[in-house]
C-alpha positions in Angstrom: 110.8 180.3 -139.2 114.1 180.2 -137.4 116.7 178.4 -139.7 118.7 177.2 -136.7 115.7 175.5 -135.2 114.9 173.9 -138.5 118.5 172.7 -138.9 118.5 171.2 -135.4 115.2 169.5 -136.0 116.5 167.7 -139.1 119.8 166.8 -137.4 117.9 165.2 -134.4 115.7 163.3 -136.9 118.8 162.0 -138.7 120.4 160.9 -135.4 117.3 159.1 -134.3 117.1 155.3 -134.7 115.7 154.5 -138.2 115.8 158.2 -139.0 112.5 158.7 -137.2 110.4 161.4 -139.0 112.7 161.3 -142.1 112.3 157.7 -143.0 111.6 157.4 -146.8 113.8 160.3 -148.0 115.4 159.6 -151.3 117.3 162.5 -152.6 120.0 162.8 -155.3 122.5 165.6 -155.0 124.8 166.9 -157.8 127.4 169.4 -156.6 129.7 171.1 -159.2 132.4 172.6 -157.0 134.5 175.2 -158.9 138.2 175.0 -158.2 138.5 178.6 -157.1 135.9 177.9 -154.3 137.7 174.7 -153.3 141.1 176.5 -153.1 139.5 179.3 -151.0 138.0 176.8 -148.6 141.4 175.1 -148.2 143.1 178.4 -147.6 140.6 179.2 -144.9 140.9 175.7 -143.3 144.7 176.0 -143.2 144.6 179.4 -141.6 142.0 178.6 -139.0 142.3 174.9 -138.1 144.6 173.7 -135.4 144.7 170.3 -137.1 146.2 171.8 -140.3 149.0 173.7 -138.6 151.7 171.6 -140.4 150.2 172.6 -143.8 151.3 175.9 -145.4 149.5 175.6 -148.7 147.3 173.2 -150.8 146.3 174.4 -154.2 144.4 172.4 -156.9 144.8 173.3 -160.6 144.5 171.7 -164.1 141.3 170.0 -163.0 139.8 168.1 -165.9 139.1 164.6 -167.2 139.3 163.0 -163.7 142.8 164.3 -163.3 144.2 167.2 -161.4 147.5 168.9 -160.3 147.9 169.4 -156.6 150.5 171.7 -155.1 151.3 170.8 -151.5 153.5 172.7 -149.1 153.6 170.7 -145.9 156.1 170.4 -143.1 157.2 167.0 -144.5 156.7 167.5 -148.3 156.7 170.4 -150.8 155.6 169.1 -154.2 153.5 169.3 -157.2 151.6 166.1 -157.6 149.7 165.0 -160.7 146.8 162.6 -159.7 143.8 160.8 -161.1 140.5 160.0 -159.4 139.3 156.4 -159.6 135.6 155.4 -159.3 134.2 155.0 -155.7 134.2 151.4 -154.5 132.9 149.6 -151.5 135.5 147.7 -149.4 135.0 144.3 -147.7 133.5 146.0 -144.6 130.8 147.7 -146.8 132.5 151.1 -146.4 132.7 153.5 -149.4 136.2 154.5 -150.5 137.7 156.9 -153.0 141.1 156.0 -154.5 143.3 158.8 -155.8 146.2 157.5 -157.9 149.5 159.4 -158.0 150.6 159.7 -161.7 153.8 161.5 -160.8 155.2 163.8 -158.1 155.8 161.6 -155.0 158.9 159.5 -154.6 159.1 156.4 -152.5 161.0 158.0 -149.6 158.5 160.8 -149.4 155.6 158.3 -149.0 157.6 156.5 -146.3 158.1 159.8 -144.4 154.4 160.6 -144.6 153.5 157.1 -143.4 156.0 157.2 -140.6 154.8 160.5 -139.4 151.1 159.4 -139.4 151.9 156.1 -137.6 153.8 158.0 -134.9 151.0 160.6 -134.6 148.2 158.0 -134.3 150.3 155.9 -131.9 151.0 158.9 -129.7 147.3 159.9 -129.7 146.2 156.4 -128.6 148.9 156.5 -125.9 147.5 159.8 -124.5 143.9 158.6 -124.7 144.9 155.4 -122.8 145.9 157.6 -119.8 142.8 159.8 -120.0 140.2 157.1 -120.4 139.7 153.6 -119.2 138.9 150.2 -120.8 139.6 149.0 -124.4 137.7 151.9 -126.1 140.3 154.3 -124.8 143.0 152.4 -126.6 141.1 152.0 -129.9 140.9 155.7 -130.8 139.2 157.1 -134.0 139.9 155.2 -137.2 142.0 157.1 -139.7 140.0 158.1 -142.8 142.8 157.9 -145.3 145.6 155.4 -146.1 148.6 156.0 -148.2 149.9 152.9 -149.9 152.0 152.4 -153.0 151.0 154.8 -155.7 147.7 155.9 -154.3 145.7 157.2 -151.3 142.4 155.8 -150.2 139.8 158.0 -148.5 137.2 156.1 -146.5 134.0 158.2 -146.4 132.5 156.2 -143.4 135.6 156.8 -141.3 135.6 160.5 -142.4 132.0 160.9 -141.2 133.0 159.2 -137.9 135.9 161.6 -137.5 133.6 164.6 -138.0 131.1 163.2 -135.4 128.6 162.6 -138.2 128.7 158.8 -138.3 125.0 158.7 -138.0 124.8 159.7 -141.7 126.8 156.8 -143.0 123.9 154.4 -143.5 121.9 157.0 -145.4 124.7 158.4 -147.5 125.6 156.8 -150.8 128.6 158.5 -152.5 127.9 157.9 -156.2 130.8 159.5 -157.9 133.5 162.2 -157.7 134.8 163.4 -161.1 136.6 166.4 -162.5 135.6 168.4 -165.6 136.2 172.0 -166.7 138.1 173.1 -163.5 135.3 171.6 -161.3 135.1 168.7 -158.9 131.7 167.2 -159.4 130.3 165.3 -156.5 127.2 163.1 -157.0 125.7 161.5 -153.9 122.4 160.1 -152.7 120.7 160.4 -149.3 118.2 157.6 -148.7 116.6 156.8 -145.4 
């Protein structure tokens, strides 16, 4: 059987209202992602993605006990940041969010620079879309999937799926937990239609 045809069949069923043909799926997924593989994926993304052109390097290390060390070499910041993963929570809109707390490594003025850059970039993108499109949707633009505030960053999985044009998965995807242990990120999720 052609694997592309099978993949396309399942994708179309996931996009159909009520997950037609896949209704009733209940699947738990446990993914132990070794740090070497994650760093390889990040290196590949940085070298091939236009959206990552400001990033020179991102490297995870010392991954254990829900903590990790992150080396970031970006146009705006070059740092080693120690961080901790908090349990996944649901916000007031019912969206799943992961909070990563900075234990050390980012100073106040660096957070302000990152926030200013992202505000300018998203504002400029909305401005450009307003001239290309018409109506209020052109001004809304895609929702950002991360927010840097205080001593932490929040990652919104529903917005991340939307950004990747996979928003149809949001109602079926339940992010259970992301933890770290023995130089692995462990992702537990459930797909239920």
